[in-house]
N, C-alpha and C positions, 0 to 999 in steps of 0.2 A: 723918462722912466716912470712907470705907474707906481703909485704909492701902495702901501700894504692894504689899506682899507679898500682901495679899488680892486685889488687882486682878490680880496675876500668876497667882494660882491660878484665877481665874475665866476668864481668856482662853482656855485650851485647851478649856474645856467650853462656854462661852456662845457664842463665835463660830462653832464648827462647828454648834451647834444652830440658831443663826439662819440659817446658810447652808443647812442641811437644810430648814428651814421655808420659806425663800424659794424654794428649788429645787422643793419639793413643791407650793407654791402656783403657781409658774410652770407646772409640768407639768400641774396640774389645770386651769389656765386654757387651756393649749394643747389639752388633751383635750376641754374643753367647746366650744372654738371651732374645732376641727380641721376639722369638716365644716359649719360655719355658713356660710351664704350670704346675701347681701342679696336683698331681694324684687325689686329691679330686675334682678337677674341671672337670675331664674327666671320672671318674669312681666312683662306689659306691659298698659297700659290698652287696653281693647277697641277704642276709637276711634282708637288710635295705629296707623296702618298706612301703608305705602308704596304708591305708585301707579306703574305701569309706563307708560312712554312709548315711542312708536315713530315713525320718520320715514324719509323717502327723500331722497337727495341725490346730489350729484356731487362727486367728488374730482378736483382738477386739479393740474398740476405734476408728474406722474409722469415718471420717466425711461424712457419707452418701454415701461412695464409696464402700460399701461392696457388697457381692454377692446378686443377686436377687433370693430369696429363692423359688419363684414360677417357676424359671427356673433351679436352681441348688438344687436338692433335698437333696444331701448328706451334704450340709452345715447345713440345719435344723436338719437332723438326728444326725449329730455330736454334734450340740449344745444341743439337748435333752439328748443324752447319757452322755455328760459331766455334765449337770445340775443334772441328776439322780445320778451320782456318788458323787456329792456334797450335796445330800439330798434334792434337789428341784425336785418335781414331777410335770410334765406338764400333765394336764388332757388329756385323750384320745380325739382325734378329734380336739384339739386346734392347730391352725396353728401359728407358730412363723414367724414373718416378720420383723426381725431386719435389719436395713440398715448399721449397723456398724460392721458386722461380715463377715469374708472371710475365706474360706478354703484354706490352703496353703500346699505345699510340701516343706520339709526341706532337705537340703543336706549339708554334712560336710565331712572333711577329717581327719582321725585319724592318726597322724604321728607316725613314728617309735620311740620307746623309751619313748613315753609319759606315764605318770603315773596317777594313780587314784587321782582325786581331781584337776587336772590341767584343764585349759579351752581352748576351741578351737572356731574358728569362724564358724558361721552358715549362709547359704544363704537361704532366704525365697522367694518362688515363688508362685504367685497366681495360683490356679488350677481351679477356677471357672470363673465367669465373672466380678470380681471386677476390677474397672477401676484404682484404686490407693491404695497402702498400706501405703501411707504417714501418719504418726502420729499414726500408729497402734502398738499394743503390742502383742507379741506372748505369748500364755499361755503354761504352762508346757507340753512339748511334748517329747516322747522318740525317740532316734535315734538308729536305728538297723543296724547291719552289714548283710553281705550276708548269714550268718548262722542263722539269725533270732534272735540273742541275742541282748539285749540292752547294748550299750557301752557308751552312753552319754545321758544327759537330757538337753533340750534347753528351754530357756525362756528369755524374755527381750524385750526392745524397739527397733523398727526397724529404721535403717538409710536408707532412700530412696533417691537416687540421681536423679530420674526422676520427672517430673512435668507434670500434665495434667489439662487443663481447658476447660470447655464446655459451650456453649452459649445456650440460649433458642431457637434460630432458627436452632439449629443443628450444628452450626460451632464449631470447637474445635481446640485446639493446644496441641501437646504432645512433651515434651522434654525428650529425652532418654527413659527409660522404667520405668514408675512409678509402674508397677505391680510386680517388683522384689526389694527386700530389703536385708539388711545384718545386722547381729548382731555380732559385734566384741566381741570375747571371750564370746559368748552367750550360750555356752553349757559346762557343767561340765562333765568330764570323770568319768564314774562309773566303768569301767572295762578296765584294760590294757592288752595288748597282751604280751605273753612271748617272749623273744628275746635271742638268743644265738650267741655269737661272734664266729661263725664257729663251726666245729665239727671235731673230730679226729685230733686235733692239726693243722688244716688247715682252712683257710677261702678263699673265692673267690671274686675277684674284677671284676665286670662286667662293661665294657665300655658303655658309653652312645651311642656311634656310633661305630659299628663294623669296625675294621681296622687291618689288619695283622701287618703293620708297627708299629702302636701305641702299640699294645699288646706286640710285641717283644721288643720295646724300653722300655716299662714300666717294663717288667721282667728284662731287662738288668740293669736298674738303681737301682732296688731293690737288685739284686745280687751284684752289685758293692758296694753298701752301707753296706749291712748286711752279705755278704759272698755268695759264690757260692751255687747253688741249693736251695736258699731261695725261689725263685719264678720261676714258669714255665708258659709259655704262652700255654694254652690248645687249644685255637681257637681264631679267630679274635675278639671275644667278651669277653673272660674270661681269667683271670690270677690267677693261684692258688698260694697262699703264705703260707709258713709254719709259724705257730704262736707259741709263747712261751708256754711251758707246764703249766706254772703258769697262771691261769686265771686272776689273779690280774695284771699281767704284760702285758696283751694283750691290754689294753686301751692305755698305754703309747707307746707300740710298734706300734699300729695302728696310733697314733698321729704322730709318726715320718714317717711312710710310706706315709700317705696322704699328707704330706707337702713336699715330694721330688719333685724337679723340673726336668722336662725332656721335650724333644721336640717331640710332637706327629707327626704322619704321616700326610702329606698334603691330603686334601680332593680330591677325583677324579674330573675330569672335568665335570661340569654339567651346564646346562642352565635351570633355573626354570622360568616357565611362569605361571602367574595367569591369566587365561582366562577371569575372571570376572572383574578384575580391570585393566588389561593391564600391570601389574607390571612384569618386566623382571629382573632377577638376574643372572649374568654371573660370574662363578668362574674364578680364575686366570690362570688356566691351559687349558683354551679353545683355540684350534687352528683351523684354517681354511685353507683348501687346496686351490690351485688356482681356482678362480671362479669370474664370472662377474655378477653383480646385476644391474638391471634396476629398477628405482623407479619413479613412475608417475601414473597418473590416467586419464582416459577418462571420461569426463562429458558430458552427453547428456541432454539438457533441452528442453522440449516441453511446450509451452505456448499457451493456447487457449483464444481467445477474441470473444465476442459476438457483432455483428453489426446488425443494422436494415437496410433492403433494401426497400427503398421507391420508387415506380414507378412514372413516370411523371404524371402530373395532367390530361392531356387529356384522359388517359386510365382509370381513376377512374370512376367507375360506368358503364363503357362500356364493362366490362369483359376482358379488355386487360391486366390487371395486378393487383396484390394484394401485400400488405405489408408482408414481410417475415423476419425472424430472421436468419442471416447467421453467421456461425462459421468460423473464420480464425485461422489457426494453424501455429505457428512460431516455427521451429525446429532450435536449436542452438547447435552446437557441439564445445566443448572446450577441448583442450589438455593442461594439466598441463605441466610445464617445465620438461620434461623427462631427467633424469640424470642417468648416468651409472658409477659405480665405480668397480674396480677390486681388488681382494684380491691376494696378492703374496703368495708364499709358506711360511708356518710357521708363519702366521699372529697371533698375540696374542690379548689379551683383549683390550689393548689400541688402537690398530689399528682398531679393530671392532667398538668400541665406537666412535672413531674419524670419521671413514668413514660414519657411520650411521648419526651422528650429522651433517656432512657436507652437506648431501642431505636433511636435515630437515625432517627425518622420524618421524612420530608420533608413540606412543607406539603400536597401532594396526598394523602399517606398519612394525615396528621392529619385531613383532611376526611373521608376514607373511614371512619376509625375513629369519629369523632364521629357520622356518619350511621348507622353500624351500631349504635352504642350507643343512639341515639334509636329506631331500629327495634326494638331488643330491649327497649325500655322501661327501660333502665338509666340513661339520661341525663335527669335531672330539671331540664330547662331548655327554654325555647323556642328551637328551631333556626330561624334566619332565614338564608336564602340570597339574596344580592343579586347 
């Protein structure tokens, strides 16, 4: 048994050493898992897909913001057909002019695995000239798939995030879009789609983004976990996985597969430019060859002023002169502070951003600089303009 003095001598050395070991171990674990992702976050089973639904209906109960039936004829026609189905016969030649009815188009998404009787969200959009759907109620309307079959039925009160107000003098204010609303869980599924977890004892995982490295690493981690030849990378988008012969065991097997962590391949070097908003996104692997860039603008301003030329008094009435309007033009040329910066070989993202910020380039100037670098062959990245 160690004496107390010996223990006191060990404390200053052993404890810091243990702390350093635990810290280095934690940092190594963070480094290995910093970019690890689950398979379920980068891929999905090929047969797992959503299906789009569409429908047509009527929204009632609007506060005078419905369709103008003298301009939108199908709203009146739809209202008459619906009333006839409910046993109300409108006499021939009678014009309906309700101000609280609007024709709408319905859209919804039928998720995979959803069952009959479950509910889905519905988006309701005005198809006529209704100014606002706020406060309206959608009447029972079928939602059909691309095959023309009814898969859900929608009905309910709308939630409208937009707001519109109009004045008698024609002035108006509109916040967001009041002609579009949403009914959360507003449609009941009446028909479900059949789904099979693979066929012939295999299922395919499709990557959200095609990449050879990611597909290869995904197949490798599956084979490492479940044994060799369990998964094969077919192409940069698909990985084929052997499934258990027992169909009941496939759910638990897929649960284990989709929760495996691995490191996907890094995205290629890209520069994304949104020409409408001026937004520029540069990936981490963008490099620039040696190049010199000059930033600056030449501003030419021409100002014209009107002056009156009044001749001397002795000439008035004697034909010697008359009053004239004279235009004076002032031309001003201004050079902004032109600055030039140079990119050295192997410049990365940080250097590009720092150099552009130092010269005070605006988003539009940055777009022009990147496009010029690409044309000069100095920008080693894919330039994507959206």
